N, C-alpha and C positions, 0 to 999 in steps of 0.2 A: 504494500500500500504506500502510495506516495506521501512524503512528509514535507512539512514546511521547512525550507532550508534556513530561514531566518531563526526559527526556534531551535534547530539543531545546533547552530553555531553561535547562539546568543552568548553563551558563557565566556567565549574567548575572542569573538570577533566584535570589538568595540572601537569607538573612535579613539585614535591615538595620535601623538604628534607626528608619527611617520605617515599616517594616511588621512589625516584631517587637519586642514589649515583654514582658519577663518578667512572668508573672502573679504577683501577690502581693496579699493582702488589705489590705496597708498602703495601697495606692492608694485604697481605699474611703474612708479617713479624710479624705484631701485633697479628694476630690470633695464629700463632705458639708460640709466646712468652707467650700468655695467657694459651695455652693448654699444651705445652710441654717445659716448661722453663728449665728443668734439663736434657733434652736429648742433646747429642753431636751435635753441628752444624758444626764445622770446625776442621779439623786436618791438620796441616802443619808441618812436621818434629816433633820437640819436643814441638810445640805449639798446644794447644787444647782448644776449646771454647764450652760452652753450649749455647743453644738458647737464654737464658736470657742475657748472656754476649754479644752475637752478636747484640741483639736488643739494649742493652744499648750503645754499641760502635757506632752503626749507629745513634742513637739519638744524642749522643754527637758530632759525626762528623758533622751531619746536623746543629746542633747549632753552632759549631765552624766555619763552612763555612759561615753562616750568619753573625757571629760576625766579621769576617775579610772582609766583604763587599759584599758577594754574594746576589744578588737580584733576584726576580722571573724572570724566563725565560732566565737567563744568563748561559753561558756555563762554565762547569768545565771539563778541559781536563785532562785525566789520561793516563800516560804511565807507565805501570807496568806489571810484570809477573803474573801468576796465583797464587797469594798469598791471605791471608785473607783480606788484605787491598783492593785489587781489587774487591773481593766479596762484601765487605761492601759498596763500592762506588756504586754498582748496585742498592742499596736501598737508601743510605744516601743522595746522590745528589738530587734525586727526593723529598725526605722528606724535603729538604731545599728549594724546589721550583726551583732548577736548572735543567739544561739539561746536561746529561752525554755524554762526547765525549771521547771514549776510542780509543787509537792510536796504530796501529801495531808496536810492539817493534822491528821488523826487518826492518823498513823503514830507508832510508838514510836521512841525515841531510837536503838536499834540499827539500824533500817532507814534512818532519815534519815542516820545516819553512813555507812552503806554507799553511799547515793546520793551523798553528798558525794565520797566516794573514787572512785566510778565515773564520775560526771559531770564532775568536776574543774572546777567553775565558777570564773570570774574574779571574779564578784561575787555576793554573797548579799543578797537583799532580804527582810527578815523582819519580820512583825508582832510587836511586843513582847508581844502577848497570848499568844504561844506561846514566849516566851523560855526558860521552864524546860526544856521538852523539847529546844529547839534548843541550849541551853547544854550539856545532857547529851550531845547528839550531837556537838557540837564537841569536847568533852573526849575522847570515844571515837574520833573520827575521826583518822586519821593524815594526812589532807589538810587543810591550813590555809592554803593559798596563795590567799586571796581576801579582798576587802574586804567589810565588812558594812554594810548600810544598814538603819536602823530605820524601820519604819512605826509611828508612834504614833497610834493611833486614839482621839481624845478622846471619842468616843461609846461607847467600851467600857471599862468600869472596869478589867478585867484588863490591857488594853493601855496605858491612860493612866497607870496606877500602876506599871507594870513598869519596872525599871531597864534603860536602853538597853545593848545589847551591841555596837553598831557604831561605826564611825568618823564616820558622818554620819547625819542623819535624812533621811527621804525628801523632806521639804519643803526641807531645805537643798540637796539634790541638784537639785531643781527650780529653786531660786534660782540655783544655780551654772550651770545650763544656759543656752545662747544661744538666745533666741527666734527668731533668724534662721538657725539651724542648717540647713545644706543637706543634708538626709537624702537617701539614694539607695535606689532599688529594688535588689534583688539582681542581681548580674551574670548569674546563671543561675537560672531558676525552680526548678531541681532542688536548689538550695542548701538546707541545713537551716534551718528556721524554729523548730522546737520539738523538745524532747526530753522525752518523757513515760514515766514508769515504770509498768509493769504490777505486779500483785500478785506475779507470779512463780509459775509452776506447779511450780518445783523448790525453792521456799522462798525464793529471792532474786529480787527484781524485775528485769525486763529493760528496758533503755532503748530506747524506740521513737522513731525519728527521722522527723519529718514534713518535707516540703518545701513551699516557697511555693506551687507549682502546686496541690498537693492542698488546702492551706488555702483558697486562692482558690475552687476548684471546690466544696468542701464548703459554703462560705457561699452561693455562687450556686445550687447545686443544691437547697438546703433551701428556698429561697424559693418556687418553684412547687410543690414537694412539700407544703408546709404552707399553700399558697395565701395567702402573705403579701402585703400591700400596703404602700405607703410609710407611714412614721411610726407603726408599732405601738407599744404600751406594753408593755414586756416586763419581767416580774418574774424576776430571776436567782436562781432556786432551785436550778438545776444548779450544783454546785461548779465554779468556774472552774479548779480544779486537775485536773479530770477531763476528759481529751480536750480541753483548752482550752475547757471549758464547752460542749462539743459544737460549737464553732465559732460559737456564737451572738453572741459579742462582735463578731467580724468581720462577721457578717450584720447586726447592728444598726448598725454603722458604715456599711454600704452603704445601708441603708434609712432612715437618719437617724431611728432610733427613739428612744424615751424609755426608758431602762434604769433600773429600780428595783433598787438593791442592798440586800441584807440579810445580816447574819451570823447572824441568829436564824431557825432553821427550825422554828417551832412553828405549829400550826394557827391559833392566835390571831393571830400575826404575819402569816401568809399571807393569811388572810381580811381582816384589817384593811387590808393594803396593796392588795389587790385592790379593796376598796371605796373607799379614799381616793384612789387614783390611776387608777381605771377601767382596770385592767390588762386587756389583750386576749389576751396570750400568756404562758405559762410552761411550763417543762419539769421533769421530775424522775423519780426512780425510783418504782416502785409503792408504796414505803413512804410517800412524800409523799401519794399518793392515799389510802392507808389512814388516814393521820393526819387527813386532811380529813373523810373520811366517818365516822370514829369520834369526831370532836370533839363536845363538848357542844353541844346545840341552840342555846343562847344565844350561842355563838361563831360558829356557821356563818352564812354569808352567801350568799344565792342571787342572783347578778347578773341584771339585766334586760337585759344586752347579751351578745353571744357571747364566751365565753372559750375559747380554743383551748389544749389541753394536749397536749404531747408526752411520752410515757413510754417508758422503756427500762430494761433490767436483767433481773432474773428475771421471766418472763412473769407479768403481773398476773392474779389470779383474776377470772373473769368476773363474780363477785358484786361485786367492788370496782368494776369498770368500770360495772356497772349502777347502783350507788349514786352514783358520782361524777357520772355523766351526769344522774341525777335532781336533783343539786344545781345543774345548769345549765352544766356544763362538757362540752365536746366533746373526747373523747380520741382521739389517734392513737398506736397502738403502733408503735415503731420498734425496730430491732435493729442492733447494731454492736459493735465492739471497740475497744480502744485502738489496735490496729494498723490500723484502718480510719478513723481520725480521728473515730470515733463512728458515727453512724447511716448505714447504707448500704442498709437494707431498711425498707420502710414498709408498713403495712396500709392500702392505698388503699381508701377507701370507695366502693362502687358503688351507684348509685341503685336498682337492682333489689332491694337488701337492705332498703330502707326499709319494705317491707310485712311484714317478719318481726317476730316478737314481740321485745320488748326483750331478753329473756334470750338469744335466738338471735343477735341483733345483738352482744351483749356477747361471746358465744363467738367470733364471727368477729373482733371487734376484739382479742381476745387472741392472734390469730395474728400472726406477724412480717411476713408479706406478701411483697411483690415489691420489686425493686430501685428505688432512687431514680433520679432523672434523671441524676445524676452517676456512677452505678454501671453499668458496662458489662454485667456478668454476675453473677448469683447462681444457683447450682445446688446440688442435693443429689446427691452421688455415692456409689455403693456403694464401700465402703472396700476391697473385694477386687478388683473388676473395673474400678474407676475410671470407671464409666459411670453416667449419670443414673438415679436410681431412678424407678419408675413413679409417676404422679400419682394414687395410690390412697389417700392419707391414712394408710397403714399401714406401708409399707416404709421402714425407717430407713436414712439415710445421713449423710454429713458435709457440712455447709454449706461451699462454696467460693466465693470472690469474686474477680472481676477488675475493677479500677477504677483511675482516676487518683487516688483517695483511699486508696491502700494505702501503708503506710509505705515509706520507703527501705530500712529493715532495722533490726536490733537493734544498738545501739551496742556496739562492741568484741566482737561475737559473730557471727563469720562462719558457724559451723555452724548455729546456730539460724535465721539469716537464710536460708541455703540450704534448710534443711528446710521452713520455713514457706512459701516462695515457689516450691516445686518444681512442675514440670509446667504452668507458666503460670497457676497459681491461688495465691491466699492460702488456706491451709487453716486453717479457724477452730477446729477441735477440738470444734465443737458438733454434736450429732446431731439430725436433724430428719426430718420427712416433708414431702412435697409433696401438696397437695390437688388435686382436679380443677380447681379455679379457678386453679391455678398458684401459689397462696399457700403459703409455707413456714411450718411450725410446729415450733418446737424441742421435742424430747421428752426429751433428756438431754444431759449434757456429757461429752464424751470426756475432757477434762481434769478433774481432780477439783477444780474451782473452785467455791467457795461464793459466791453473790451475796447479800449481806446489806445491805439498805438501799441498794442500788445500788452497793455497794463489792465488788470482787472480793477474796476471801480464799483464800489458798493452803492447802489441807489439809496439804500437806507441811511448810509452815512451822510449823503448829501441832503436827504429829506430831514434828518435830524438838525442839520444846520439851518435849513430853510424855516423850520418850525421855531427857531430861535428869533426870527425876525418878528418884531412886534405887530406888524400889519398883516401877516399871513395867517389865514385860518386853516387852510388845507394845502398840502403839497404832495406831489407825486413826481418821481423822476424815472424816465425811461430812456432807452437808447435811441438815438437818431442816426441814421446812416450819414456817413461823411466820406467824401472821396479821398481825403488825405489820411484821416485817422482811423478809418473803418467805422467807428462809432464814436459819438460824443454824447455827454449827458444833456438831456432836454428836460427842463423843469416846467411842470404845469403847476400854477399857483392860483389859489382862490383867496381873494383878499377879504379881510374883515370889513363889516359895514362901515361906510364913511371914511375909508382909508384908501390910499393909492400909492403906487410906486412905479417907477419906470424899469424897463428891462436892465438898463445899465446899473441902476441902483441895486437891484437884486443880485446881479452878477458880482458887483463890487463887494457887497455884503458877504457873499459866499467866499470870495477870494481872501477875505480877512481870516477865514477859519479853515480853509481847505488848501491842499496843494493845488498848484495851477492846473494840472491835468485833470483834477477832479471837479473843478469849477464848471457849472453849467455853461454851455456855449450859446444856448437858446432858452428864453423864458417865454412861456405862453400863459396869458391871463385868461382864465375862464372858470366856470363852475366845474368842480371835480365830480365826475360820475361816481356814484356809490350804490352799494346794495341796500336792501331794506334794513340790514343790521349795521349799516354805516361803514362797511369795508369798501375801500377804494378799488374801482374796477380799472386796473391798468391796461387790460387788453383793449379797452375802448380807446384809451389814449394812444396806444400803439397803432391801432387801426386808423385813427385820425391823422397820424403822421404819414402813414402809407398813402392815404388818399390825397394828401397835400403834396406828395413828391411828384 
């Protein structure tokens, strides 16, 4: 009679150091250091590093962090642009046993102060170019139990001229570190590696906790999906504060790629860097694509080598995809969330579509597609029956995901964790259809999130500010289509009796309390539609915008 092989060998076949090593993307850096020490790792303006130099700086930074008090599992918050320092932190914080918390540099002081209090970091590393907003956040925050490290970027005037706010500079911390520091892999690959904050569907951001295993698999899984070979030249246009730059820093560490850093995201800068460095890959939200196709002709550059582009965020219009490919860029649409470490769904191109007209190809490429190699399951479920919707391209359901690249959960929020991971799936809150090809296409968002320039904006957060205006009785914020940003916040406001305000006054009021990108770009004055129980009917407001377009 056949027997269970696992039970037979259970007594002596266990996990050991010889046959079980915790997965972590930090290991990629050591391998590349050993194999390709003299290949270029990072280029930023007039700064250039080789992989052995990047490895040495990461070791010294990890050592320095421990020497100034960082202990295992404690948080290091970093507020910085896409510079070599931000890249180094993607590895060094984990090498020191810490948890990396990268913060959106476009956030307002109120939100940054909240993140300080919620994340409770041991150390703050901040680019002095953002010292004004960080200083305001520090004054507002009740949490001050951390040491501050200043990044002084000599190639940026706002950073180089700003007054330091920390106890050390970043370079002093590097010098303090031991070049022979014996860094360790995590004890458990389930240990936290990163803490990333969402925009917050309830007005306040939620802290999403990543583990080493997921970070490792995200980097590994992206390589075949994007058909990457060794030593690509990658332009880092994706903010490294957003899902850890989609995990592409770790991936470039594995592939010994050449990473081009830039803090300036203009069409002129991007085209110039592509031409100067023979860039082969870059990623970005649809706003980046729109910026490139709408640039002046004298700025645009059409490469005579293949340039692969990964785009994610609000689904890009087919017209934009058509125009960007005419410039010589091959675009792959992907889909994901902060909770999924970034991309978990991709629009895999199939050869049978090569014969289609260019416009038809662009329409297909605007679909989100099918799961990545590191994603176990992506489905679209009926929200009432919890069963898969038919693949008819019409029936709408909610996207659910099962993957090793799903967050551990929400920091300090047990209920939200349980709710989002119920029934064996991560529930995205995004509504979609499934086509006959099996490809998923987003149609709407269950959560009232506005995606503007690749950044998630909470409508509730804006509404909370609007309700602070003394003359506003009711407010509702929805997404309005925008050629440049994909979507922008549109505020509908109902004024109190015998009061009035102009659109400019309302926008100015919001700007005092919100980051610029969260401020409504349009204000419409009208009676807000409500149900009999007083709930605001946002779908009517969305419809009114569609009819007016």
